[in-house]
N, C-alpha and C positions, 0 to 999 in steps of 0.2 A: 421245198426242202424235203428230202426223203426221210421216212421214218427210220429210227434207229432200231436195229434188230435186237430182239430180246436175247441176253446172254444165256448160255446153257445153264450155268450155275455160278454166276460171278458174285463173289462175296461182297463186292462193292456196288452191287446193283441197287442197293437201297440208298446210295449216295444222293440221288435226285430228291428223295424224301427229306434228307437232312438239309439239302441246299435249295429246296424250292425249285426255281427254274434255272439253276446254275449257281456257281460260286458267289455271284453278286448278292444273292438273297441272304446268305448267312451273315454278311457284314453290312447289310442295308446300304448297298452301293448307291442307291438313289440319293442318299444324303451325302455322299462323298463327291466332291467336285472333280470333274474330268479336266485334264490338262494335256498339253503336248509335251512328250518326253523325247529327248534325243536317244536314239538307239544305242549310242556309244556309252550312255550312262546306265545301261541295264546289264546286270550280271546274269549269266545263264548257267545254271547248275544242272547236272545230269538228272534226267527224269526216268521214271520206270518205263515210259513209252519209248520204244526204239524205232517204230515205224511211223515216220512223219508224213510219208507220201506213198500213195498207190494210185491205181487207175482212177479211183473216185476222189482222190485228194491231190489235186495238181497245185503245187506251190507257185508255179509260174502264173497260172490263171488267177490264183488268189492274190498274187502281187499286183496283177493288172486291176483287179477289183479294188484293192486297197488304194491304188493310185487315184482312183475316181472318188471313192467314198468308203470310209471305214465305218461299218455299221455298229460294231461292238468294240468297246475299249478293251485294251489288255489290262490285266490285273497284276499289280506290283506290290512287293513287300518293301516298305521303307526301311533301309538299313541304318544301324546306329552310326553316330559320328565316329570317324576314324576308319570306317570300313572302306576298302578300296573303291567301291562303286556306291552311288547313292541309292540304287534300287536293285532288287532281285526279282526276276520274272517268276510269277506264280502260275498264271494262266494266260495262254495266248502264244505259245511257242511257235505254232504254225504261222500265225500272223506275223510274228517277229521274223521268222526265217524268210517268209515270202516278201516282207518289206525290204529285208537286207538284199535278197536276190534281185529285187526290182530297183534297188538303189535309193529307196526312200530314206531320208535322214531321221524322220520322226513318226511316231504313232500317237494316237489318242490313248490316254491311260487313266486309271484310278490307282491310288496307292493307300495302303494301311500299314500300321505297325502290327506285326504278327509274331507269335512265338514260333520256334522251329516246328513244333508239332502241328500247330494250326496251318502253317504254310505247307507242310507235307500232306496233311489231310485234304486241304483244299486243292492242291495240285493233282493228287490222285483222283479226287472226286470230279474235278473238271475234266480230266481225261475220260472218265467213265461217261460223263454227261455228253461229251462230243462223239465218242466212238468207243465201243467195247474194247477193253484191254484183251490181248491174247492171254492164254492161260499161263504162259511163261512169264509175261509181264506181271500178271496177278501173283504168281509164285514169288517173284522178286519182292513184291510189296509185303507178302506174308513173311518172307525171310527178314525184311527190314523191321517189321513189327516184332518179330521174335527177338531180334537184337535190341530193340528199344525197350520192350516190355520185360525181357529177361527170363521169361518162363513160358513153357508150352501151355500151361494151364491158363495163363492170362490171355494168350493168343486165342485159344479155343473159346474162352469166355467172350472175348471181344467180337469174334466172328460167328459165334454160335455154331461151331462145327465139331465134328468128331476127330479123335486121334487118327483114325484110318484116313479121313479126308486130308488132314494135315500132312501125314506121311506121303500120300499120293501126290498132293500139289507140290510139296517140296522136292519130291523125287524127280519132277520135271526139270529141275535145275541141274540134275546129275546126268542128264541124257547126253549122248554124243551129239555133235553139231548136226549130223545128217538127220537124226531123230528129232532134234529141236525144230528143224525146218518143217517137218510134218505138222508140228503143233502150230508154228507161226502161220502156215498156210491153211490152217483150220481143217486139215485132213483127218487128224485124230489127236486126242489128248488122253487116250486110254493107254496107260502104261503097259498093260498086258499085250495090247495090239502092237504098240511101238517096239517093244522088246522081243517080239517074235523073230 
């Protein structure tokens, strides 16, 4: 397995410290039994990660691997009675998509009851653990935090950042699509350069 590149300055880079070796560590997944779950019983909600596949992340190849042996269980949130689906996916969307693409009906899973905030934090931290978010995906998370926390001061306190940083990162969301591609392709995330 190749080493994960160090992010330039990703505010979620400390997530590995919080999660130990991934989202499983936070909720002591070793104590939670694994089970086979029907993919049709899993609700998928939009995530901050937009790029699920690239040259180094082939879903077809992952599906082939899952058909032989699933090394890691997906992580689910148990939904309350009356919810349309019994589970919501927290971590493992690439495995879920690859299994669907391969036509697999089930995957190995663990599930826990979580609050909305716990599920959101774990989902973002899991994405960081697997592969660095692009800065636009990071900006969307910051915007989400701003909406949830309700004040700039609380967001700055949570991420230990300056107002100038917050303005710059949120400015990425206002870029025209062509400029956003420069950021997604990791050519530049410097607003001064992009806006030239």
